[in-house]
N, CA, C and O of each residue as an XYZ file, in Angstrom:
608
protein
N      27.215     69.868    -25.421
C      27.125     69.893    -26.869
C      26.171     70.999    -27.278
O      24.962     70.887    -27.072
N      26.680     72.018    -27.829
C      25.851     73.135    -28.259
C      25.389     72.847    -29.676
O      26.199     72.678    -30.587
N      24.067     72.792    -29.848
C      23.493     72.589    -31.169
C      23.618     71.176    -31.703
O      23.149     70.904    -32.808
N      24.231     70.270    -30.965
C      24.392     68.894    -31.428
C      23.263     68.013    -30.939
O      22.453     68.424    -30.108
N      23.217     66.813    -31.455
C      22.211     65.842    -31.045
C      22.778     65.014    -29.894
O      23.724     64.255    -30.101
N      22.217     65.142    -28.675
C      22.755     64.387    -27.546
C      22.326     62.924    -27.528
O      22.783     62.164    -26.673
N      21.458     62.512    -28.451
C      20.924     61.144    -28.433
C      22.002     60.065    -28.562
O      21.968     59.098    -27.801
N      22.954     60.185    -29.488
C      23.988     59.131    -29.574
C      24.798     58.995    -28.287
O      25.122     57.877    -27.886
N      25.130     60.105    -27.635
C      25.890     60.042    -26.404
C      25.065     59.405    -25.290
O      25.594     58.639    -24.484
N      23.770     59.719    -25.242
C      22.882     59.125    -24.252
C      22.765     57.615    -24.466
O      22.812     56.841    -23.510
N      22.613     57.206    -25.716
C      22.517     55.777    -26.010
C      23.815     55.039    -25.677
O      23.788     53.916    -25.173
N      24.945     55.680    -25.961
C      26.231     55.077    -25.625
C      26.359     54.913    -24.116
O      26.814     53.874    -23.639
N      25.961     55.928    -23.368
C      26.019     55.858    -21.910
C      25.145     54.731    -21.378
O      25.561     53.991    -20.486
N      23.940     54.594    -21.916
C      23.048     53.517    -21.491
C      23.623     52.146    -21.826
O      23.537     51.215    -21.025
N      24.204     52.029    -23.004
C      24.808     50.765    -23.417
C      25.941     50.366    -22.479
O      26.021     49.215    -22.049
N      26.816     51.316    -22.165
C      27.930     51.020    -21.266
C      27.431     50.690    -19.862
O      27.997     49.825    -19.192
N      26.383     51.367    -19.413
C      25.809     51.080    -18.103
C      25.289     49.645    -18.040
O      25.500     48.951    -17.046
N      24.617     49.203    -19.087
C      24.095     47.829    -19.134
C      25.241     46.824    -19.107
O      25.178     45.833    -18.380
N      26.291     47.072    -19.896
C      27.409     46.131    -19.962
C      28.163     46.028    -18.646
O      28.532     44.929    -18.232
N      28.396     47.149    -17.987
C      29.263     47.143    -16.820
C      28.522     47.036    -15.499
O      29.162     46.976    -14.449
N      27.201     47.009    -15.515
C      26.466     46.866    -14.264
C      25.826     45.488    -14.142
O      24.916     45.296    -13.336
N      26.286     44.548    -14.919
C      25.717     43.209    -14.833
C      26.007     42.600    -13.469
O      27.043     42.859    -12.855
N      25.073     41.791    -13.017
C      25.207     41.231    -11.669
C      25.994     39.922    -11.695
O      26.026     39.197    -12.690
N      26.610     39.665    -10.578
C      27.319     38.404    -10.401
C      26.938     37.854     -9.041
O      26.433     38.571     -8.177
N      27.187     36.581     -8.871
C      26.979     35.981     -7.566
C      28.349     35.696     -6.978
O      29.002     34.709     -7.315
N      28.758     36.576     -6.103
C      30.018     36.401     -5.418
C      29.712     36.326     -3.934
O      29.008     37.179     -3.393
N      30.236     35.312     -3.281
C      29.935     35.180     -1.872
C      31.075     34.516     -1.128
O      31.958     33.887     -1.711
N      31.019     34.680      0.176
C      31.979     34.047      1.080
C      31.146     33.281      2.094
O      30.203     33.823      2.670
N      31.494     32.022      2.310
C      30.744     31.218      3.271
C      31.685     30.322      4.055
O      32.821     30.072      3.650
N      31.186     29.843      5.189
C      31.950     28.927      6.019
C      31.461     27.506      5.797
O      30.266     27.257      5.643
N      32.401     26.588      5.784
C      32.112     25.175      5.567
C      32.808     24.378      6.658
O      34.032     24.419      6.781
N      32.029     23.655      7.447
C      32.608     22.815      8.492
C      33.031     21.475      7.906
O      32.376     20.937      7.013
N      34.129     20.950      8.418
C      34.586     19.640      7.944
C      33.491     18.609      8.191
O      32.796     18.644      9.207
N      33.355     17.694      7.238
C      32.328     16.663      7.323
C      30.970     17.115      6.817
O      30.015     16.340      6.868
N      30.852     18.346      6.331
C      29.578     18.872      5.859
C      29.663     19.314      4.394
O      30.746     19.427      3.820
N      28.483     19.560      3.809
C      28.355     19.988      2.416
C      27.528     21.260      2.350
O      26.562     21.421      3.097
N      27.909     22.163      1.455
C      27.101     23.352      1.146
C      26.945     23.414     -0.364
O      27.902     23.228     -1.116
N      25.700     23.685     -0.792
C      25.416     23.769     -2.219
C      24.789     25.123     -2.545
O      24.001     25.663     -1.769
N      25.154     25.652     -3.701
C      24.598     26.902     -4.217
C      24.043     26.590     -5.593
O      24.705     25.941     -6.403
N      22.813     27.058     -5.862
C      22.227     26.785     -7.183
C      22.022     28.086     -7.941
O      21.886     29.158     -7.352
N      22.002     27.964     -9.246
C      21.800     29.098    -10.143
C      20.958     28.629    -11.322
O      21.249     27.599    -11.930
N      19.924     29.378    -11.639
C      19.091     29.081    -12.804
C      19.796     29.635    -14.032
O      20.003     30.844    -14.139
N      20.165     28.757    -14.962
C      20.949     29.149    -16.128
C      20.189     28.797    -17.395
O      19.631     27.706    -17.515
N      20.171     29.721    -18.328
C      19.508     29.506    -19.619
C      20.384     28.646    -20.520
O      21.607     28.632    -20.386
N      19.756     27.946    -21.421
C      20.473     27.116    -22.384
C      21.402     27.993    -23.225
O      21.039     29.105    -23.609
N      22.595     27.484    -23.505
C      23.628     28.141    -24.302
C      24.237     29.367    -23.635
O      24.946     30.128    -24.293
N      23.979     29.578    -22.344
C      24.594     30.690    -21.622
C      25.999     30.315    -21.166
O      26.260     29.183    -20.760
N      26.886     31.285    -21.245
C      28.241     31.092    -20.752
C      28.226     31.184    -19.233
O      27.509     32.006    -18.662
N      29.013     30.343    -18.586
C      29.113     30.312    -17.131
C      30.579     30.199    -16.745
O      31.306     29.364    -17.283
N      31.011     31.039    -15.814
C      32.374     30.946    -15.287
C      32.306     31.027    -13.769
O      31.453     31.717    -13.210
N      33.201     30.326    -13.120
C      33.256     30.352    -11.671
C      34.673     30.163    -11.189
O      35.496     29.527    -11.848
N      34.942     30.723    -10.032
C      36.233     30.491     -9.388
C      36.006     30.462     -7.888
O      35.114     31.130     -7.366
N      36.823     29.683     -7.211
C      36.686     29.508     -5.781
C      38.050     29.311     -5.155
O      38.991     28.858     -5.806
N      38.146     29.661     -3.873
C      39.393     29.446     -3.150
C      39.114     29.398     -1.658
O      38.160     29.995     -1.158
N      39.973     28.670     -0.967
C      39.926     28.620      0.488
C      40.654     29.868      0.990
O      41.790     30.127      0.592
N      40.011     30.631      1.853
C      40.602     31.855      2.388
C      41.689     31.485      3.393
O      41.489     30.646      4.271
N      42.824     32.121      3.244
C      43.937     31.908      4.167
C      43.902     33.024      5.208
O      44.235     34.169      4.904
N      43.502     32.695      6.423
C      43.423     33.689      7.493
C      44.793     34.001      8.089
O      44.928     34.947      8.865
N      45.801     33.224      7.738
C      47.169     33.443      8.214
C      48.041     33.846      7.034
O      48.821     33.046      6.517
N      47.894     35.108      6.614
C      48.656     35.589      5.457
C      50.152     35.383      5.685
O      50.660     35.546      6.794
N      50.827     35.028      4.625
C      52.253     34.772      4.701
C      52.593     33.335      5.045
O      53.744     32.917      4.918
N      51.598     32.578      5.480
C      51.792     31.168      5.805
C      51.020     30.321      4.791
O      49.950     30.733      4.342
N      51.533     29.163      4.426
C      50.774     28.296      3.522
C      49.545     27.720      4.228
O      49.534     27.562      5.449
N      48.528     27.414      3.456
C      47.358     26.743      4.010
C      47.733     25.335      4.453
O      48.494     24.662      3.757
N      47.225     24.876      5.583
C      47.490     23.490      5.985
C      46.879     22.516      4.969
O      45.918     22.847      4.276
N      47.446     21.332      4.897
C      46.945     20.327      3.957
C      45.500     19.943      4.255
O      44.787     19.485      3.361
N      45.061     20.121      5.492
C      43.681     19.790      5.859
C      42.670     20.777      5.256
O      41.474     20.487      5.221
N      43.133     21.924      4.787
C      42.252     22.958      4.244
C      42.044     22.731      2.745
O      42.603     23.431      1.900
N      41.232     21.744      2.457
C      40.921     21.385      1.070
C      39.442     21.053      0.969
O      38.825     20.608      1.937
N      38.883     21.273     -0.208
C      37.472     20.965     -0.451
C      37.355     20.146     -1.729
O      38.248     20.136     -2.576
N      36.244     19.473     -1.836
C      35.876     18.812     -3.083
C      34.687     19.589     -3.635
O      33.757     19.926     -2.902
N      34.727     19.869     -4.931
C      33.714     20.708     -5.574
C      33.156     19.980     -6.783
O      33.900     19.401     -7.574
N      31.830     20.016     -6.918
C      31.185     19.428     -8.093
C      30.101     20.391     -8.578
O      29.296     20.891     -7.793
N      30.100     20.640     -9.895
C      29.064     21.465    -10.520
C      28.265     20.554    -11.445
O      28.824     19.918    -12.339
N      26.952     20.495    -11.221
C      26.084     19.617    -12.010
C      24.858     20.375    -12.485
O      24.466     21.386    -11.901
N      24.259     19.867    -13.558
C      23.001     20.420    -14.051
C      21.842     19.738    -13.334
O      22.033     18.767    -12.601
N      20.639     20.260    -13.555
C      19.464     19.643    -12.930
C      19.192     18.250    -13.495
O      18.427     17.482    -12.911
N      19.813     17.924    -14.621
C      19.671     16.589    -15.211
C      20.763     15.632    -14.730
O      20.814     14.480    -15.158
N      21.640     16.113    -13.836
C      22.681     15.258    -13.271
C      23.971     15.215    -14.065
O      24.873     14.448    -13.729
N      24.081     16.019    -15.108
C      25.321     16.051    -15.895
C      26.392     16.837    -15.144
O      26.120     17.908    -14.601
N      27.608     16.299    -15.119
C      28.730     16.940    -14.442
C      29.409     17.945    -15.365
O      29.703     17.646    -16.523
N      29.655     19.147    -14.831
C      30.329     20.189    -15.599
C      31.686     20.556    -15.006
O      32.529     21.135    -15.690
N      31.896     20.216    -13.726
C      33.192     20.490    -13.097
C      33.332     19.582    -11.881
O      32.364     19.301    -11.174
N      34.569     19.130    -11.658
C      34.862     18.345    -10.461
C      36.286     18.667    -10.031
O      37.227     18.523    -10.812
N      36.436     19.099     -8.797
C      37.745     19.341     -8.203
C      37.839     18.530     -6.927
O      37.028     18.719     -6.021
N      38.803     17.634     -6.831
C      38.914     16.730     -5.685
C      40.016     17.189     -4.741
O      41.187     17.235     -5.117
N      39.629     17.534     -3.496
C      40.546     17.963     -2.448
C      41.490     19.054     -2.941
O      42.708     18.876     -2.975
N      40.901     20.193     -3.322
C      41.657     21.318     -3.861
C      41.547     22.519     -2.921
O      40.636     22.594     -2.096
N      42.474     23.441     -3.056
C      42.423     24.679     -2.293
C      41.908     25.842     -3.138
O      41.489     26.865     -2.595
N      41.938     25.695     -4.436
C      41.449     26.708     -5.357
C      41.090     26.038     -6.674
O      41.594     24.958     -6.984
N      40.226     26.671     -7.443
C      39.856     26.120     -8.740
C      38.966     27.069     -9.505
O      38.518     28.093     -8.989
N      38.722     26.703    -10.747
C      37.843     27.498    -11.601
C      37.191     26.605    -12.637
O      37.679     25.516    -12.942
N      36.079     27.087    -13.172
C      35.386     26.349    -14.224
C      34.777     27.328    -15.210
O      34.528     28.489    -14.884
N      34.543     26.844    -16.412
C      33.880     27.626    -17.457
C      33.222     26.638    -18.407
O      33.825     25.638    -18.795
N      31.979     26.928    -18.776
C      31.273     26.080    -19.738
C      30.087     26.835    -20.295
O      29.611     27.807    -19.709
N      29.620     26.364    -21.443
C      28.368     26.860    -22.020
C      27.297     25.842    -21.635
O      27.410     24.658    -21.951
N      26.272     26.308    -20.961
C      25.220     25.413    -20.478
C      24.484     24.792    -21.659
O      23.955     25.509    -22.509
N      24.449     23.483    -21.716
C      23.781     22.774    -22.800
C      22.275     22.762    -22.574
O      21.495     22.939    -23.510
N      21.878     22.551    -21.330
C      20.452     22.513    -21.010
C      20.112     23.647    -20.049
O      20.947     24.066    -19.248
N      18.887     24.135    -20.136
C      18.422     25.183    -19.227
C      17.984     24.547    -17.913
O      17.568     23.389    -17.878
N      18.082     25.321    -16.834
C      17.609     24.843    -15.537
C      18.545     25.212    -14.411
O      19.467     26.010    -14.581
N      18.295     24.618    -13.257
C      19.105     24.885    -12.071
C      20.406     24.097    -12.138
O      20.408     22.880    -12.323
N      21.504     24.815    -11.985
C      22.821     24.204    -11.884
C      23.254     24.327    -10.431
O      22.991     25.339     -9.782
N      23.913     23.303     -9.928
C      24.278     23.247     -8.524
C      25.788     23.129     -8.377
O      26.422     22.279     -9.002
N      26.354     23.997     -7.543
C      27.765     23.899     -7.157
C      27.796     23.459     -5.707
O      27.331     24.179     -4.824
N      28.344     22.274     -5.460
C      28.398     21.733     -4.101
C      29.846     21.635     -3.637
O      30.724     21.183     -4.371
N      30.071     22.066     -2.406
C      31.383     22.062     -1.765
C      31.302     21.177     -0.535
O      30.347     21.280      0.235
N      32.280     20.311     -0.336
C      32.334     19.540      0.889
C      33.780     19.311      1.300
O      34.693     19.247      0.476
N      33.946     19.191      2.614
C      35.270     18.957      3.203
C      35.194     17.665      3.989
O      34.195     17.386      4.652
N      36.265     16.871      3.911
C      36.263     15.606      4.641
C      36.234     15.884      6.139
O      36.644     16.950      6.597
N      35.747     14.916      6.881
C      35.605     15.044      8.327
C      36.978     15.073      8.996
O      37.855     14.278      8.656
N      37.161     15.976      9.933
C      38.397     16.086     10.707
C      38.058     15.981     12.185
O      36.965     16.353     12.611
N      38.999     15.475     12.954
C      38.820     15.405     14.389
C      40.048     16.030     15.039
O      41.115     15.420     14.974
N      39.973     17.174     15.646
C      38.771     17.970     15.896
C      38.289     18.644     14.605
O      39.061     18.825     13.664
N      36.995     19.014     14.575
C      36.430     19.654     13.382
C      37.129     20.984     13.069
O      37.586     21.690     13.967
N      37.197     21.298     11.792
C      37.734     22.593     11.355
C      36.657     23.311     10.549
O      35.746     22.685     10.008
N      36.776     24.617     10.479
C      35.866     25.420      9.669
C      36.680     26.134      8.606
O      37.632     26.853      8.912
N      36.294     25.925      7.350
C      36.959     26.565      6.219
C      36.114     27.740      5.743
O      34.885     27.684      5.780
N      36.772     28.793      5.300
C      36.084     29.916      4.680
C      36.352     29.837      3.187
O      37.503     29.755      2.758
N      35.282     29.861      2.394
C      35.389     29.709      0.941
C      34.910     30.991      0.268
O      33.828     31.490      0.577
N      35.710     31.523     -0.650
C      35.294     32.610     -1.533
C      34.843     31.966     -2.838
O      35.570     31.159     -3.417
N      33.646     32.319     -3.300
C      33.093     31.723     -4.510
C      32.503     32.823     -5.374
O      31.656     33.590     -4.915
N      32.944     32.904     -6.617
C      32.480     33.895     -7.575
C      31.902     33.150     -8.767
O      32.615     32.410     -9.445
N      30.612     33.343     -9.026
C      29.920     32.628    -10.096
C      29.226     33.640    -10.990
O      28.391     34.417    -10.529
N      29.574     33.629    -12.274
C      28.990     34.561    -13.232
C      28.346     33.774    -14.372
O      28.873     32.755    -14.819
N      27.203     34.267    -14.830
C      26.523     33.620    -15.953
C      26.062     34.674    -16.946
O      25.913     35.848    -16.607
N      25.840     34.232    -18.177
C      25.306     35.117    -19.209
C      26.229     36.268    -19.524
O      27.434     36.075    -19.687
N      25.671     37.476    -19.611
C      26.427     38.670    -19.958
C      27.530     38.926    -18.937
O      28.615     39.374    -19.306
N      27.273     38.652    -17.674
C      28.266     38.883    -16.623
C      29.490     37.984    -16.788
O      30.565     38.317    -16.289
N      29.347     36.849    -17.479
C      30.456     35.904    -17.631
C      31.430     36.328    -18.721
O      32.538     35.797    -18.798
N      31.035     37.276    -19.563
C      31.910     37.736    -20.638
C      32.908     38.740    -20.105
O      32.573     39.563    -19.253
N      34.127     38.677    -20.599
C      35.153     39.648    -20.229
C      34.958     40.885    -21.097
O      35.342     40.905    -22.266
N      34.357     41.916    -20.511
C      34.042     43.138    -21.249
C      35.188     44.136    -21.235
O      35.047     45.221    -21.799
N      36.301     43.818    -20.622
C      37.377     44.795    -20.476
C      37.941     45.253    -21.816
O      38.481     46.355    -21.907
N      37.827     44.437    -22.847
C      38.370     44.819    -24.145
C      37.307     45.244    -25.153
O      37.636     45.565    -26.295
N      36.032     45.251    -24.747
C      34.964     45.537    -25.692
C      34.841     47.019    -26.003
O      34.774     47.398    -27.173
N      34.812     47.856    -24.992
C      34.509     49.271    -25.193
C      35.702     50.160    -24.889
O      35.609     51.063    -24.058
N      36.806     49.915    -25.548
C      37.963     50.772    -25.376
C      37.761     52.056    -26.162
O      37.063     52.084    -27.176
N      38.381     53.104    -25.677
C      38.257     54.412    -26.311
C      38.611     54.323    -27.791
O      39.643     53.769    -28.170
N      37.738     54.877    -28.609
C      37.978     54.899    -30.041
C      37.422     53.708    -30.785
O      37.491     53.680    -32.014
N      36.868     52.714    -30.092
C      36.334     51.549    -30.764
C      34.833     51.629    -30.988
O      34.274     50.779    -31.681
N      34.166     52.628    -30.421
C      32.722     52.749    -30.568
C      32.426     53.947    -31.443
O      32.927     55.043    -31.195
N      31.623     53.745    -32.452
C      31.257     54.796    -33.385
C      29.928     55.395    -32.945
O      28.881     54.777    -33.135
N      29.958     56.604    -32.353
C      28.728     57.243    -31.900
C      28.058     58.041    -33.007
O      26.992     58.616    -32.787
N      28.651     58.090    -34.180
C      28.047     58.841    -35.282
C      26.870     58.111    -35.899
O      26.068     58.719    -36.607
N      26.752     56.792    -35.636
C      25.651     56.012    -36.176
C      24.819     55.460    -35.012
O      25.125     54.387    -34.493
N      23.764     56.187    -34.597
C      22.986     55.750    -33.429
C      22.277     54.415    -33.612
O      21.904     53.793    -32.618
N      22.077     53.950    -34.841
C      21.397     52.674    -35.035
C      22.240     51.519    -34.515
O      21.698     50.459    -34.202
N      23.562     51.701    -34.416
C      24.417     50.642    -33.880
C      24.218     50.461    -32.382
O      24.570     49.421    -31.827
N      23.652     51.477    -31.727
C      23.524     51.440    -30.287
C      22.126     51.008    -29.821
O      21.878     50.919    -28.618
N      21.235     50.746    -30.744
C      19.873     50.364    -30.365
C      19.831     48.905    -29.951
O      20.617     48.085    -30.426
N      18.905     48.596    -29.060
C      18.758     47.218    -28.577
C      17.660     46.520    -29.316
O      17.385     45.350    -29.050
C-alpha cells in the first residue's frame, strides 16, 4: 500500500489470526474393555461446548464388531449430566455450560473375555473454538475502512 494506512489491514490480520488459531482438545486414546478413562476440561459459565467421539476402525472397509462400543457420560463438577451415550460407536454433544468449573467426559467399555482394546478419537472444543467460524469472515463481509470495528 503506497501512501495508505496499513493499520486497518494489520488489525484485520490480527483479528483473523485470533479467530482461526483457537485451541481445541483433540486426542486419540486406547481404552481396554472393563476400564474407564476420563478427560476433564475447565469451562467458564455460559461457554459453548461441543464434542464428538468415535471408535476407530482399524479394518477399513469392514464394519466394527458389535463388541466395539463405549458408554460416554459428560458431567459438571456439580454432578449434572450434560450427555449420555450408552454402548455407542460414535456420538456428539453440544451445550452451553450453566455453571463454571471442571467438566468430565468419561468413557468406559464393558468387560470382554478375552479383553479387547478400543481406540477412541475424541474432539472437545469450548468457548471461541466451539463456534463455527467458517461463515464469519467470508470475502467481502468485513469492512476494513472503519478500524474501530476491529478493535478488541
